[in-house]
N, C-alpha and C positions, 0 to 999 in steps of 0.2 A: 866719576871725575864730570865735571860740566863742561858743555860746548858753548863757545861763543856764537850767537846768533847774529849780532848787530853789533858795527865796530862803531862806537860814537865818540869815545874818548873823552869823557865828561871830566871835568877837572872840580871837584867837592870843595865847597865851603862850610867852615864850621857850625855846627846848629841848626843845619839843614837835613832833612831825611830825604832820602832820593830812593823814589821807586818808579814801578810801571803802572799807569791808570787803566781804567777799563778800555779804554781805545788803543792802548796799544802804542802810548806815546810816554816818554820818559817826564815825571813829570818830580817837585820837590816842594815840601812844605817846612816851615819854621819848627824846630822842637822847642817843649815845655821844659824851660829848665828852672831851678829856682823857685818853684810854686808860682811862678807869675803863669797868667793866661796867653797862650799862644794865639795866632790870628790865624782864624780857619779858612785864610786865602791860600791857594795850591797854585804855584807859576808851573808853566810847562816848560821843560828846558830844551827839550828835541821832539819833533814832531815825526814819529816812524810809522805808525799804524801797523805793529805788529800783530799778527793774528796768533793766536796760543792754541798750543796740542791739550788736550786732555791729560793729564797725569804728569805734569811736568810743571816744576817750579821756576819761575822765573824772576832773574835778579839782576842787579849792577853789581858787578864785580870790582877788584881793586885797580883793573886800568881804566874802568870808566865805561866798559862795552856791557852790551845785553848779553847775559849768559843763562843758558837752562839746565836743570839736573832734573833725572827721575826721580820723582816723590816715592819714597816706600811705601804707604800705602795711597794707592790712586783709586778714584772716583768711579772709575769702570770697573773694579775688579766688586763682584757680590757677594754679600756675606752668606753664610746658610741660613735657612730658613730656620726658626724658631719652632718647635713642637709645642702646639695650643696644648694648655693646660686647665682641666675646669675648673670653675673659678670654688673656691673652698670659703665656708661661712664661717665667720669669724666670730668668736663666742669672747664675752665681754669679762673682764677679770671681776672677780669681785672683790670690794673693797672692805677692807679690815676696818672694823668701829676703832673711831678715836678712841685712844685710851684716856682714860679720866684718871687723875690722880684725886688722892682722897684728901680732906681738909689736913690731917695731918702732917703730910708732905709737904703743902705748901707752906704750913704753919713753919714748921721745921726746916725748909728748904731755902735757896738762896732768894737775893734781891730780885734776881732776875724772873723766877715766877711769879712773883707778888706785880711785876710790872707787866707781865705777858696777859695776866687777867681783868688789870685794870684798863689794858690797850683795848682788849675785847669787849669789854664793858661801853668803854667810849666807842667803840665802833657802831655796837650794835644802837646806843643812843643815837647816834648820827644817821643811822639808815632809817630808823624809826622816824624819825624827826623829818628826812627826806620821803618817806613815805605819805606822811599826814599832810603835808605841804601838797603833793599832787591831788 
């Protein structure tokens, strides 16, 4: 459960986001709604100068008071060190050679195969032209 740290009695207005800033004061910022840009200006509501403890989350509760709750995962808790592994050498996978369709399949196949070959030919021509320009 949350414990009240400071009684402020802030009355909230619609469209504003209330939070504790870096200096420990209660501030508010206009929320962006409906795709419009919100002004980046922040207003101080009340100057408190609250000093925060590690491992606690500070927020403004429903009554408008500043409250704190212990976080599930605090920054003070250390994680166990990972075991170092030796670097493994990566092997490159061999590529399969591109499958070539025979002339019979191209002739008897659908129109898409013929279109693909013409696209390849035009692409080759354009790259050859670009190389010649350089």
